[in-house]
Every structure is written in C-alpha cells, then in structure tokens.
N, C-alpha and C positions, 0 to 999 in steps of 0.2 A: 198439634198441626195448624198452620196458620190460614190455611185456605187459600193460599196464593201458589200459583204454579211456578216451578223453576225448571231450569234445564237438566237438573239431575235425573237419572232414571234408576229404577231398581235394579239389582243385580239379576243376571241370568240364573235360572235353575240349573244346578249341576246336571250333567248328562246322566241319564238313568242307567244303572248296572243292567247289562244283558247277559244272563248266564246262557251258554251255548254248548251243545253236545258236539264234540268234535272226535274224529277217529284219531286213535293213538297207535303206538306200535303193535300192542297185543290186544286192542279192544277198543273201548270207548271212554272218553273222559269228559268232564264238565269244566268249562273255562270261563274266566272273566278277567278282563284287563291284562291279558298275557299270563295269568296264572292258571294252572290246571290241577285238577285232583289226580289221584293215582288211576291207573287204567282199571276200568270195570269191564266185566265180562259181556254183558248184555246191554244193547242200545236201550232197551225199555228201563232198565235199572239206572242208567245214566240220565235218561230224560226224567224219570221220577225225582231224581236227586236235583236236577236242575230246576224242576218246577218248585221243589220244596224250598230251595235256596232263594229263588226269586220272589216267592211268596213272603219269605222272612225279611229280604231286603227291602221290599215294598213297604212292609209293615213298619220297619225301622225308619224309613224315609218319611213316612206320614205321621211318626210319632205315636202310633197305636199298634195293638196286637190284633191279628186276624184270627178267627177261630178256625 
C-alpha cells in the first residue's frame, strides 16, 4: 500500500441472505432468494429450520464456524 489516496473505492458487501418463513399451500416453508423448502407442518418447525440455516449461512460468510 502506497499511502496515497485514490478515487477507487472498495466493493460493497453482498447482501445478507435472509431466510424467511412463509405460508405455503399445506403448511409453512422456509425461503431465500426465491427458493423454498418443502412444506412443513408446523410454523415452529419452519422457524427452527430458518434460524439454523441463517446461523450456518452467517458462519460461512464470516469464514468461521459457530458453536
């Protein structure tokens, strides 16, 4: 690094994946970027899956694993 400022800027961070629970035909599903899981019977089951997937995605984005 030369220590001089220039007009270039660093790239923006990519948007964070947001896993969401949505109503599907016969129950609830988890969706991200337009893709969805199969229908799950209970909202709580879908919410638990969404939290787990979000935690894994955040861990991958930061380059480390979370306990």
